[in-house]
C-alpha positions in Angstrom: -0.1 -0.3 0.0 1.3 3.7 -0.8 0.6 6.4 1.3 0.3 9.9 -0.8 0.6 12.7 1.3 -1.9 15.5 0.8 -0.6 18.4 2.5 -2.1 20.8 0.1 0.2 20.5 -2.9 0.5 18.3 -5.9 -1.1 16.1 -8.4 -2.7 13.9 -5.7 -5.2 12.4 -8.1 -3.0 12.3 -11.5 -0.6 10.2 -9.1 -3.5 8.2 -7.5 -4.8 7.1 -11.0 -1.6 6.2 -12.4 -0.5 4.0 -9.9 -3.6 2.0 -9.7 -3.5 1.8 -13.7 -0.4 -0.1 -13.4 -1.6 -2.5 -10.7 -0.5 -0.6 -7.5 -2.9 0.0 -4.5 -2.8 3.2 -2.6 -4.5 5.4 -0.6 -4.7 9.4 -0.1 -3.4 10.6 3.1 -5.3 13.6 4.8 -3.4 13.2 8.1 -0.6 11.8 9.9 -3.8 9.3 11.5 -3.8 7.5 8.4 -0.2 5.9 8.1 -1.5 2.7 9.7 -1.4 0.0 6.3 1.1 1.9 4.2 4.3 0.6 3.6 5.5 3.2 0.9 5.1 7.1 0.7 5.0 9.5 -1.8 5.6 13.3 -1.2 4.2 15.2 -4.3 4.4 18.7 -4.7 3.7 21.9 -7.0 4.5 25.3 -6.0 7.0 27.3 -3.9 9.2 26.0 -1.1 8.4 27.5 1.9 4.6 26.9 1.2 5.2 23.5 0.9 7.3 23.3 4.2 4.3 25.3 5.6 1.8 22.9 4.6 3.9 19.8 6.4 4.4 22.1 9.5 0.6 23.2 9.7 -0.5 19.4 9.1 1.8 18.2 11.9 3.4 15.7 9.1 7.1 16.7 9.9 7.8 14.5 13.5 5.5 11.5 11.9 7.6 11.4 8.8 10.7 11.7 10.4 10.1 8.4 12.4 8.9 6.4 9.5 11.2 7.5 6.8 14.4 7.8 9.2 13.9 5.4 11.9 11.5 2.6 10.4 13.3 3.0 6.9 10.0 2.9 5.1 10.6 4.3 1.3 9.5 7.8 0.4 9.6 9.2 -3.0 9.6 13.1 -3.6 8.1 14.1 -6.8 9.0 17.9 -8.3 8.3 20.2 -5.2 8.6 17.1 -3.0 12.1 15.9 -4.1 13.2 19.8 -3.2 11.4 19.8 0.2 13.8 16.3 1.0 16.8 18.7 1.1 18.3 20.9 3.9 17.4 24.4 2.2 16.2 26.4 -0.8 17.1 29.5 -2.0 13.1 30.3 -3.3 12.4 30.6 0.5 14.0 30.9 4.1 12.3 27.8 5.7 14.5 24.8 6.2 13.3 21.6 4.6 13.0 18.1 5.8 16.9 17.6 5.5 16.9 14.0 5.0 19.3 14.4 2.1 22.4 16.5 2.1 21.4 18.8 -0.5 20.3 22.4 -1.3 17.7 23.8 -4.0 19.3 26.6 -6.0 17.7 28.7 -8.7 18.6 27.8 -12.4 20.7 30.2 -13.6 23.6 29.6 -15.8 25.4 32.8 -16.7 27.0 31.2 -19.7 24.0 30.2 -21.1 22.2 33.8 -21.2 18.8 32.8 -23.5 18.3 29.3 -21.2 14.4 29.5 -21.0 13.2 29.4 -17.3 11.3 27.4 -16.1 12.7 24.4 -18.0 9.4 23.0 -19.0 8.5 20.0 -21.3 10.1 16.8 -22.0 13.7 15.8 -21.4 15.9 12.9 -21.4 17.7 11.5 -18.4 21.0 10.0 -17.8 21.4 7.2 -15.1 24.4 8.0 -13.0 24.2 4.9 -10.9 22.7 1.5 -10.6 19.4 1.5 -9.1 15.7 -0.5 -9.1 14.0 2.7 -10.4 15.4 3.0 -13.8 16.0 0.3 -16.6 20.0 1.2 -17.3 19.9 -0.5 -20.5 17.1 1.5 -22.6 18.6 4.7 -21.1 18.5 6.5 -24.3 14.4 6.0 -24.7 13.9 7.3 -21.2 12.3 10.7 -21.5 10.3 12.7 -18.3 8.1 15.6 -18.4 10.1 18.7 -16.2 8.3 21.8 -15.2 10.7 23.8 -12.4 12.7 26.9 -12.0 14.8 25.6 -9.1 17.0 22.9 -9.3 18.6 20.3 -6.4 22.2 20.1 -5.8 23.5 17.2 -3.5 26.8 17.7 -1.8 27.2 14.3 -1.8 27.8 12.9 -5.8 26.6 9.7 -4.6 23.3 10.8 -4.1 22.7 11.8 -7.8 20.7 8.9 -9.3 20.0 10.7 -12.9 20.6 13.7 -14.6 18.9 15.8 -17.2 20.7 18.2 -19.7 19.2 21.6 -19.3 22.2 24.4 -20.0 24.6 22.0 -17.6 23.5 18.4 -16.1 21.1 19.3 -13.4 19.5 16.6 -11.0 16.8 14.7 -12.4 16.8 12.2 -9.6 18.4 11.2 -6.1 18.7 8.4 -3.7 20.0 7.6 -0.2 18.8 4.3 1.5 15.4 4.2 1.3 14.7 7.9 0.1 13.8 9.2 -3.3 13.3 11.9 -5.1 12.5 12.8 -8.9 12.5 16.5 -10.2 10.1 15.6 -13.0 6.8 14.5 -12.9 6.6 10.6 -13.5 2.5 11.0 -13.2 2.5 13.3 -16.6 5.3 10.9 -18.3 3.0 8.5 -20.2 4.8 5.0 -20.9 7.8 6.1 -19.0 6.2 7.2 -15.8 4.1 3.9 -15.9 7.4 2.0 -15.9 9.2 4.3 -13.4 5.7 3.6 -11.0 5.8 -0.1 -11.7 9.5 -0.2 -10.5 8.9 1.9 -7.4 5.7 -0.3 -6.3 8.1 -3.4 -6.5 10.7 -1.8 -4.5 
């Protein structure tokens, strides 16, 4: 059973629909009291960093999530803003992030490419940087996902980078540390590639 955290932000229904479409079971978690029976988590997110952290704090999510993810090692997947909230901080806001990954979120701003369009929006390929259960390295050239973001994650430990995407420079497309996973793209909007991705997360 996958629990999709509803803290006021994110494509909740789209994620629920695609998980069910590929044969998974899931439920939307409206409060921390709904964690019973859940063995994997998804933290979705669309919007600003501080808004996201405020939603988690006001919903009393942070302490029980820390216990599940850091102590009980329940797998968690952050999507888009959800991945950024896994980090320690963001240039987009002033509030601290969850801090589960030693990383910071910085604005896409590469001076050597002055005409780079912000936000990074649309389909992009990814490059796998380490073996992992979520992506098939053998079909790397075919894996394309849908991105919409103006900020990107910088991991202080390169071993946490799971995949990159070319956009001016190589930006972090996915990260992982133990039971913690994050993707900057939207797998729920990525058609056959997203379906395969969710199948793999379900199978973890």
